[in-house]
BAPALO-968305 format. One record per residue: residue in three letters; x, y, z of N, C-alpha, C in turn. Coordinates in pm, whole numbers, padded with zeros to 5 digits, always signed. Atoms other than C-alpha are relative to their C-alpha. Layout:
<rs>
ALAXYZXYZXYZ ...
</rs>
This chain:
<rs>
UNK+00086-00120+00000+00000+00000+00000+00089+00124+00000 UNK-00088-00116+00009+00169+00318-00115-00081+00128-00019 UNK+00061-00130+00026+00091+00686-00126+00042+00044-00140 UNK-00027-00045+00137+00067+00837-00474+00108+00108+00001 UNK-00106-00102+00011+00348+01063-00598-00055+00140+00029 UNK+00062-00133-00020+00109+01359-00593-00093-00001+00122 UNK+00079+00008-00125-00036+01261-00250-00005+00136+00067 UNK+00014-00129-00068-00172+01560-00062-00088-00016+00124 UNK+00082+00003-00122-00342+01645+00267-00083+00128+00009 UNK+00090-00112-00024-00635+01871+00355-00044-00004+00146 UNK+00051-00005-00138-00782+01984+00688-00150+00021-00005 UNK+00145-00019-00010-01151+01942+00768-00031+00097+00114 UNK+00040-00097-00103-01334+02205+00973-00126-00045+00069 UNK+00119+00035-00078-01591+02158+01247-00122+00077-00052 UNK+00125-00068+00036-01948+02232+01135-00110-00020+00105 UNK+00097+00022-00108-02138+02088+01433+00073-00064+00118 UNK-00067+00052-00121-01994+02045+01783-00098-00088+00076 UNK+00109+00087-00049-02224+01751+01851+00037-00076+00126 UNK-00046+00081-00114-02011+01575+02116-00068-00137+00003 UNK+00062+00133+00008-02157+01246+01994+00091-00103+00064 UNK-00080+00109-00058-02048+00937+02184+00061-00083-00113 UNK-00048+00078+00115-02022+00737+01860-00079+00041-00124 UNK+00063-00049+00122-02125+00943+01558+00030-00095-00115 UNK-00015+00099+00109-02178+00727+01247-00105+00026-00108 UNK+00110+00013+00097-02386+00657+00937-00035+00123-00080 UNK+00030-00123+00075-02353+00986+00746-00059-00032-00138 UNK+00060+00013+00133-02582+01010+00440-00073+00130-00033 UNK+00057-00130+00039-02695+01319+00246-00135-00020-00068 UNK+00133+00002+00062-03061+01378+00158-00011+00123-00089 UNK-00008-00117+00088-03053+01601-00153-00127+00085-00003 UNK+00125-00078+00004-03422+01701-00148-00016+00084+00128 UNK+00013-00071-00128-03419+01797+00221+00122+00087+00030 UNK-00127-00071-00022-03061+01932+00196+00046-00015+00145 UNK-00043+00028-00138-02985+01766+00529+00089-00123+00003 UNK-00085+00116-00024-02720+01527+00653-00066-00085+00108 UNK+00050+00096-00099-02869+01222+00824+00122-00068+00063 UNK-00107+00074-00067-02640+01063+01085-00053-00055+00132 UNK+00046+00062-00124-02663+00857+01402+00109+00011+00107 UNK-00092+00018-00112-02506+00842+01747-00033-00138+00057 UNK+00032+00139-00034-02485+00467+01806-00021-00017+00149 UNK+00009+00020-00144-02416+00472+02178-00088+00106+00068 UNK+00092-00101-00051-02610+00795+02232-00146-00034-00028 UNK+00133+00053+00033-02909+00606+02085-00092+00107-00059 UNK+00073-00111+00063-03017+00896+01866+00023+00002-00150 UNK-00013-00031+00143-03084+00981+01503+00003+00152-00012 UNK-00015-00145+00016-02980+01326+01384-00021+00039-00145 UNK+00018-00057+00133-03080+01539+01085+00056+00142+00006 UNK-00072-00126-00009-02837+01827+01033-00016+00081-00127 UNK+00015-00092+00112-02913+02127+00809+00116+00100+00003 UNK-00117-00087-00006-02580+02296+00729-00029+00146-00034 UNK+00030-00139+00037-02751+02608+00589-00049+00080+00120 UNK+00052-00069-00120-02911+02689+00928+00072-00043+00127 UNK-00067+00063-00117-02687+02479+01160-00099-00067+00094 UNK+00101+00066-00083-03010+02326+01291+00023-00152-00005 UNK-00020+00145-00009-02967+01967+01412-00118-00061+00075 UNK+00116+00065-00062-03290+01774+01476+00041-00136+00055 UNK-00040+00124-00067-03249+01486+01720-00122-00082+00038 UNK+00105+00093-00041-03472+01181+01763+00062-00111+00086 UNK-00046+00113-00081-03399+00950+02061-00074-00126-00044 UNK+00064+00124+00047-03463+00588+01958+00005-00113+00103 UNK+00008+00095-00111-03402+00406+02286+00085-00125-00011 UNK-00085+00118+00021-03161+00147+02142+00126+00046-00073 UNK-00115-00027+00085-02815+00141+01992-00048+00000-00145 UNK+00047-00013+00138-02863+00253+01631+00120-00003-00094 UNK-00116+00021+00087-02623+00128+01362+00007+00095-00117 UNK-00001-00081+00121-02730+00326+01059-00140+00051-00031 UNK+00127-00056+00046-03005+00529+00891+00007+00018-00151 UNK+00007-00025+00144-03113+00537+00525-00139+00055-00034 UNK+00130-00055+00038-03387+00757+00377-00081-00097-00087 UNK+00094+00078+00081-03693+00595+00218-00052+00090-00112 UNK+00037-00078+00118-03803+00705-00131-00119+00092+00025 UNK+00120-00081-00017-04149+00828-00027-00007+00074+00134 UNK-00003-00073-00127-04038+00991+00299+00029-00090+00118 UNK-00040+00078-00116-03913+00884+00638+00131-00071-00028 UNK-00128+00070+00013-03618+00652+00686-00008-00136+00065 UNK-00020+00127-00071-03511+00303+00785+00112+00020+00099 UNK-00108-00002-00098-03307+00270+01102+00024-00142+00050 UNK-00036+00133-00049-03119-00040+01210+00034+00012+00148 UNK-00020-00005-00145-03159-00061+01587+00048-00135+00050 UNK-00049+00127-00053-03021-00327+01817-00111-00105+00002 UNK+00111+00096-00002-03368-00482+01832-00077-00002-00132 UNK+00063+00017+00131-03436-00482+01458-00001+00124-00087 UNK+00012-00110+00096-03488-00269+01150-00138+00063+00016 UNK+00125-00074-00019-03753-00001+01200-00014+00107-00109 UNK+00028-00120+00078-03919+00265+00988-00017+00114+00099 UNK+00020-00117-00085-03893+00612+01144-00065+00111-00079 UNK+00062-00120+00056-04125+00900+01066+00091+00116+00041 UNK-00099-00103-00033-03866+01179+01042-00063+00134+00038 UNK+00069-00120-00048-04132+01440+01123-00036-00013+00148 UNK+00049+00020-00138-04248+01283+01451+00094-00084+00086 UNK-00087+00090-00074-03977+01034+01547-00063-00134+00033 UNK+00072+00125-00031-04234+00753+01563+00065-00118-00073 UNK-00065+00119+00053-04084+00405+01511-00100-00112-00025 UNK+00082+00117+00031-04245+00101+01345+00094-00114-00037 UNK-00088+00115+00027-04075-00240+01352-00030-00058-00138 UNK+00014+00067+00130-04013-00393+01007+00035-00147+00014 UNK-00044+00140-00016-03813-00708+01089+00119-00005+00094 UNK-00117+00017-00085-03555-00846+01330+00058-00140-00013 UNK-00061+00132+00016-03328-01132+01222+00099-00035+00111 UNK-00104+00021-00100-03095-01092+01521-00055-00077+00120 UNK+00049+00087-00107-03130-01365+01783+00084+00014+00127 UNK-00088-00008-00116-02835-01289+02016+00002+00142+00058 UNK+00006-00130-00066-02844-01008+02272+00127+00082-00014 UNK-00126-00075+00006-02477-00918+02226+00043+00028-00144 UNK-00026-00036+00140-02502-00867+01848-00085+00122-00034 UNK+00078-00117+00043-02606-00530+01705+00025+00029-00146 UNK-00022-00047+00136-02653-00381+01363+00107+00108+00000 UNK-00102-00102+00017-02371-00163+01235-00028+00076-00130 UNK+00017-00084+00119-02319+00015+00901-00094-00065-00102 UNK+00088+00050+00104-02568-00018+00617-00029+00107-00104 UNK+00034-00093+00109-02664+00136+00282-00099-00071-00091 UNK+00089+00059+00101-02909+00081-00002+00076-00020-00130 UNK-00063+00027+00129-02804-00075-00331-00073+00078-00110 UNK+00062-00079+00107-02888+00080-00672-00145-00040-00031 UNK+00139+00043+00022-03213-00124-00682-00092+00039+00116 UNK+00082-00045-00113-03330+00025-00351-00022-00105+00107 UNK+00004+00096-00112-03271-00281-00131+00091+00053+00110 UNK-00078-00045-00115-03129-00223+00218+00098-00109+00042 UNK-00105+00092-00044-02797-00391+00305+00052+00051+00133 UNK-00046-00043-00132-02691-00384+00669+00077-00114+00067 UNK-00084+00099-00066-02418-00560+00864-00015+00005+00150 UNK+00006+00007-00146-02373-00657+01226+00141-00006+00057 UNK-00124+00024-00073-02102-00683+01489-00036-00043+00142 UNK+00018+00033-00141-02066-00830+01836+00039+00121+00084 UNK-00033-00114-00086-02056-00580+02122+00145-00002+00044 UNK-00143+00008-00034-01708-00711+02206+00088-00011-00125 UNK-00072+00001+00130-01607-00701+01833+00072-00131-00029 UNK-00073+00127+00022-01509-01070+01841-00012-00044-00146 UNK-00006+00044+00139-01408-01221+01510-00096-00115-00026 UNK+00085+00111+00042-01647-01447+01322-00145+00011+00043 UNK+00136-00009-00055-01961-01323+01499-00093+00086-00086 UNK+00080-00097+00076-02078-01069+01240-00050-00057-00132 UNK+00060+00043+00126-02288-01102+00926-00044+00123-00080 UNK+00056-00104+00085-02419-00898+00633-00134-00049-00053 UNK+00135+00035+00044-02791-00897+00546-00045+00090-00115 UNK+00065-00078+00106-02995-00782+00247-00150-00002+00026 UNK+00145-00009-00021-03351-00657+00302-00068+00042-00129 UNK+00075-00027+00124-03592-00670+00007-00100+00113+00023 UNK+00097-00110-00005-03852-00405-00072-00119-00030+00090 UNK+00115+00039-00084-04116-00604+00120+00040-00027+00144 UNK-00046+00021-00137-03903-00629+00435+00060-00137+00026 UNK-00059+00133-00018-03788-00987+00380+00152+00011+00007 UNK-00144-00015-00023-03432-01032+00506+00075-00130-00025 UNK-00083+00116+00033-03159-01267+00380+00142+00025+00046 UNK-00141-00013-00036-02813-01330+00525+00085-00026-00124 UNK-00081+00007+00122-02557-01268+00250+00142-00049+00029 UNK-00135+00042-00042-02222-01310+00431-00004-00033+00149 UNK-00010+00028-00143-02132-01466+00765+00147-00010+00040 UNK-00136+00015-00055-01825-01521+00989+00086+00125-00022 UNK-00071-00127+00012-01730-01151+00960+00045+00047+00138 UNK-00041-00057-00130-01561-00943+01231-00088+00120+00034 UNK+00083-00120-00018-01713-00593+01210-00044+00044-00139 UNK+00051-00036+00132-01932-00546+00902-00011+00152-00008 UNK-00006-00145+00002-01876-00188+00790-00031+00058-00138 UNK+00032-00077+00120-01855+00043+00485-00033-00083-00123 UNK+00034+00067+00125-02018-00059+00159-00049+00102-00102 UNK+00042-00088+00110-02060+00117-00178-00005-00081-00129 UNK+00015+00065+00130-02167+00017-00528+00061+00086-00109 UNK-00057-00074+00112-02000+00113-00856-00111+00056-00088 UNK+00099-00069+00084-02176+00342-01103-00063-00092-00105 UNK+00052+00091+00103-02214+00060-01358-00086-00113+00059 UNK+00084+00099-00070-02401-00149-01095+00052-00143-00015 UNK-00061+00133+00020-02158-00437-01150+00073-00051+00125 UNK-00085+00040-00113-01963-00435-00824-00040+00068+00131 UNK+00016-00052-00135-01984-00384-00449+00137+00000+00066 UNK-00118-00005-00087-01692-00265-00234-00048-00014+00144 UNK+00047+00031-00135-01713-00388+00124+00119-00005+00097 UNK-00103+00000-00104-01513-00338+00446-00044-00089+00117 UNK+00011+00073-00126-01480-00593+00724+00116+00053+00083 UNK-00101-00087-00061-01294-00366+00966+00126-00071+00050 UNK-00117+00060-00064-01067-00604+01155+00096-00066-00100 UNK-00090+00055+00103-00927-00751+00830+00086+00111-00060 UNK-00067-00119+00058-00815-00394+00734-00004+00001-00152 UNK+00004+00010+00146-00915-00480+00377-00131+00053-00057 UNK+00119-00030+00079-01157-00349+00117-00013-00113-00101 UNK+00024+00113+00090-01308-00643-00070-00089+00043-00116 UNK+00081-00026+00119-01453-00634-00420-00085-00123-00030 UNK+00094+00106+00035-01764-00840-00500-00066+00030-00134 UNK+00089-00014+00117-01938-00898-00832-00142+00010+00054 UNK+00135-00027-00050-02294-00770-00784-00101-00018-00112 UNK+00109+00020+00097-02606-00888-00967-00113+00095+00036 UNK+00097-00106-00029-02833-00584-00984-00143-00053+00006 UNK+00137+00053+00005-03145-00786-01069-00028-00091+00119 UNK+00023+00099-00106-03106-01070-00819+00042+00050+00138 UNK-00048-00049-00129-02924-00874-00549+00103-00091+00064 UNK-00100+00091-00054-02661-01146-00510+00141+00055-00023 UNK-00139-00042+00014-02286-01098-00466+00092-00122-00001 UNK-00101+00107+00006-01975-01308-00535+00137+00064+00016 UNK-00132-00059-00029-01629-01234-00392+00093-00015-00120 UNK-00101+00003+00107-01372-01141-00656+00141+00008+00058 UNK-00136-00013-00055-01068-01013-00467+00003+00112+00104 UNK-00027-00114-00087-00925-00779-00206+00066+00108-00085 UNK-00058-00107+00082-00851-00441-00362+00092+00093+00079 UNK-00083-00088-00083-00700-00247-00070+00030-00067+00133 UNK-00034+00036-00138-00516-00326+00251+00044+00128+00069 UNK-00029-00126-00068-00511-00035+00495+00112-00023+00102 UNK-00110+00019-00095-00176-00007+00679-00043+00035+00143 UNK+00037-00018-00140-00195-00023+01058+00014+00145+00046 UNK-00024-00137-00048-00053+00328+01105-00106+00098-00051 UNK+00105-00089+00051-00345+00474+00904-00130-00012+00081 UNK+00124+00024-00074-00607+00341+01149-00080-00113-00062 UNK+00083+00110+00049-00888+00092+01095-00104+00054-00098 UNK+00101-00046+00095-01115+00124+00788-00140-00014+00059 UNK+00134-00004-00061-01467+00220+00898-00103+00026-00110 UNK+00098-00032+00104-01739+00391+00690+00068+00040-00130 UNK-00059-00026+00132-01688+00450+00318-00103+00063-00093 UNK+00084-00052+00108-01825+00651+00028+00082-00002-00129 UNK-00065+00005+00132-01745+00670-00345-00028+00131-00073 UNK+00024-00123+00075-01701+00970-00572-00033-00032-00146 UNK+00048+00023+00137-01807+01020-00934+00112-00046-00093 UNK-00110+00057+00078-01463+00906-01051+00036-00141+00048 UNK-00020+00137-00046-01489+00575-00868+00105-00016+00109 UNK-00099+00008-00108-01239+00663-00595-00070-00024+00134 UNK+00058+00036-00129-01300+00532-00244+00049+00094+00110 UNK-00030-00088-00113-01314+00766+00056-00036-00078+00127 UNK+00016+00093-00113-01264+00570+00378+00033+00071+00131 UNK-00023-00056-00133-01304+00695+00736+00095-00093+00076 UNK-00105+00078-00066-01002+00584+00941-00013+00013+00151 UNK+00022+00000-00145-01093+00494+01299+00135-00015+00070 UNK-00132-00001-00062-00792+00579+01512+00104+00069-00087 UNK-00093-00062+00094-00634+00748+01210-00021+00149-00019 UNK+00020-00144+00005-00776+01097+01254-00020+00057-00138 UNK+00026-00056+00132-00902+01144+00903-00072-00096-00093 UNK+00062+00079+00107-01051+01016+00579+00102-00012-00111 UNK-00094+00021+00110-00829+00861+00313-00075-00020-00131 UNK+00056+00022+00134-00902+00870-00060+00095-00093-00075 UNK-00081+00100+00071-00782+00565-00252-00050-00022-00142 UNK+00032+00047+00134-00770+00466-00617-00004-00153+00008 UNK+00008+00145-00016-00903+00107-00606+00068-00077-00113 UNK-00068+00066+00112-00741+00031-00944+00150-00016+00029 UNK-00145+00004-00024-00383+00120-00848+00033-00039+00144 UNK-00025+00027-00141-00423+00069-00473+00071+00113+00072 UNK-00074-00112-00060-00260+00408-00410-00092+00091+00081 UNK+00069-00102-00079-00366+00651-00139+00032+00135-00062 UNK-00018-00125+00075-00421+00981-00319+00000+00123+00090 UNK+00030-00120-00079-00527+01215-00041-00041-00042+00139 UNK+00057+00020-00134-00593+01238+00330-00061+00130+00047 UNK+00066-00113-00065-00844+01471+00489+00022-00018+00150 UNK-00031+00012-00142-00712+01530+00840-00112+00062+00083 UNK+00109-00042-00089-00965+01566+01122+00056+00007+00142 UNK-00053-00011-00137-00885+01693+01475-00079-00085+00100 UNK+00069+00098-00085-01053+01385+01623+00050-00136-00047 UNK-00063+00124+00047-00873+01047+01614-00098-00103-00053 UNK+00095+00105+00039-01186+00834+01582-00098+00052-00106 UNK+00087-00035+00112-01324+00924+01238-00074-00128-00041 UNK+00085+00119+00008-01614+00690+01165-00074-00018-00132 UNK+00071+00012+00127-01806+00768+00844+00012+00130-00078 UNK-00009-00120+00083-01816+01011+00553-00104-00009-00112 UNK+00099-00006+00109-02063+01125+00286+00014+00133-00071 UNK+00002-00125+00076-02062+01380+00007-00139+00061+00006 UNK+00129-00069-00007-02333+01643+00041+00013+00140-00053 UNK+00004-00135+00052-02427+01999-00036-00066+00003-00137 UNK+00072-00022+00127-02593+02144-00346+00063-00075-00117 UNK-00071+00065+00112-02327+02003-00581+00066-00132+00040 UNK-00062+00123-00053-02232+01699-00370+00153+00011+00001 UNK-00144-00020+00001-01885+01852-00340+00057+00031+00139 UNK-00046-00016-00139-01866+01883+00040+00004-00138+00065 UNK-00012+00127-00069-01737+01582+00231-00030+00022+00148 UNK+00035-00006-00142-01909+01547+00570+00056-00123+00070 UNK-00070+00106-00072-01733+01339+00834-00053-00007+00143 UNK+00041+00019-00139-01865+01192+01160+00118-00052+00083 UNK-00107+00043-00089-01645+01125+01463-00059-00049+00133 UNK+00046+00058-00127-01662+00960+01807+00087+00045+00117 UNK-00074-00021-00126-01565+01033+02167+00027-00133+00068 UNK-00009+00134-00058-01610+00668+02260+00142-00054-00015 UNK-00132+00062+00011-01283+00492+02340+00116+00095+00024 UNK-00107-00096-00031-01090+00811+02419+00007+00023+00151 UNK-00012-00027-00144-00950+00866+02768-00001+00151+00025 UNK+00010-00142-00038-00952+01195+02961+00105+00086-00069 UNK-00110-00077+00063-00615+01307+02825-00026+00021-00149 UNK+00028-00011+00144-00717+01233+02465-00114+00097-00026 UNK+00112-00094+00017-01045+01420+02508+00045+00144+00025 UNK-00054-00133-00025-00851+01713+02647+00079+00048-00123 UNK-00080-00032+00119-00621+01699+02344-00086+00021-00123 UNK+00090-00006+00117-00908+01648+02096-00143+00031+00046 UNK+00130-00034-00059-01204+01834+02250-00116-00001-00100 UNK+00107-00004+00101-01395+01845+01919-00045-00141-00042 UNK+00041+00138+00030-01421+01463+01908-00150-00016+00022 UNK+00146+00014-00005-01781+01358+01845-00072+00103-00084 UNK+00059-00103+00085-01835+01654+01614-00016-00046-00144 UNK+00011+00021+00144-01932+01670+01247+00093+00100-00068 UNK-00097-00083+00069-01661+01802+01017-00031+00002-00150 UNK+00024-00010+00144-01661+01913+00653+00121+00059-00070 UNK-00109-00053+00084-01419+01990+00370-00047-00008-00146 UNK+00026+00010+00146-01438+02061-00005+00128-00050-00065 UNK-00127+00057+00044-01177+01824-00148+00021-00003-00152 UNK-00011+00001+00147-01216+01904-00522-00039-00138-00054 UNK+00057+00128+00045-01424+01590-00573-00150+00010+00014 UNK+00148+00002-00009-01791+01515-00625-00047-00140+00032 UNK+00058+00129-00033-01994+01238-00473-00107-00039-00100 UNK+00114+00045+00081-02282+01046-00624-00121-00005+00094 UNK+00117-00001-00089-02641+01066-00493-00018-00136+00069 UNK+00021+00124-00076-02714+00811-00221-00124-00073-00052 UNK+00117+00081+00032-02951+00525-00297-00094+00000+00120 UNK+00101+00004-00106-03276+00537-00098-00070-00135-00004 UNK+00075+00126-00006-03488+00242+00016-00131+00015-00075 UNK+00123+00001+00078-03766+00159-00228-00097-00094+00071 UNK+00083+00080-00090-04039+00043+00007-00127-00051-00066 UNK+00131+00056+00035-04325-00194-00068-00062-00059+00127 UNK+00050+00052-00129-04402-00245+00300-00148+00028+00016 
</rs>
């Protein structure tokens, strides 16, 4: 794993001093012009409007792994006790399905594929290897396990041609490439495309830009790295004054602002003193454009 010859670094700036325990799950809603994100351990869903700095908070009463908007309004949230629909105007929750049978397993990162199905992974509360899985939820709420024996199921993005899925299993430090069948929703492992060096932190949430480059939040690495999955080179790092960077998403009118979530969880007193903005939302314009997020196409 090497840095490109023209490797560069940028600094992200704080846009919301949220002090989230474990901020995660950033996704931009272009119609609402708001950033959806979650605080897993704070057990809240947040909707942040950067034009007014208003941050709407909905307590959900359970650890919440991720949030994805639904095509006709509202959102899906993956809570520890199942996938729910949330009315984003009232905060009211409605259970859709719960495939999880063990109390010490929770949902983690998730996104929708180009066909509008919801993919969401799990992890054990103690992050033990082999305990996690990846699920695919159909438009009618039916859920299928797609991968098992994972460590911490994390970032996932699809390519523009709808042929491939990139997927992160955090403790392996690798980004895996899967062939993706858009019609059937099935995947088949092809190869590992990136290995993240230990000194860069652990790969967490991920997004993709309109040139197919991968932007990966580096937990413990204080930033977001941009990689070329073809060459395997790290092109750019967005530095964040918070060591535990957790997820990232392109947003704004032109999808040219990279929003980054961070966590206070796992930092001791000295580290929090050194990095007081941990748990905040950060942003930068890195001369790149994202692609619109896929929403859940519900037939519930």
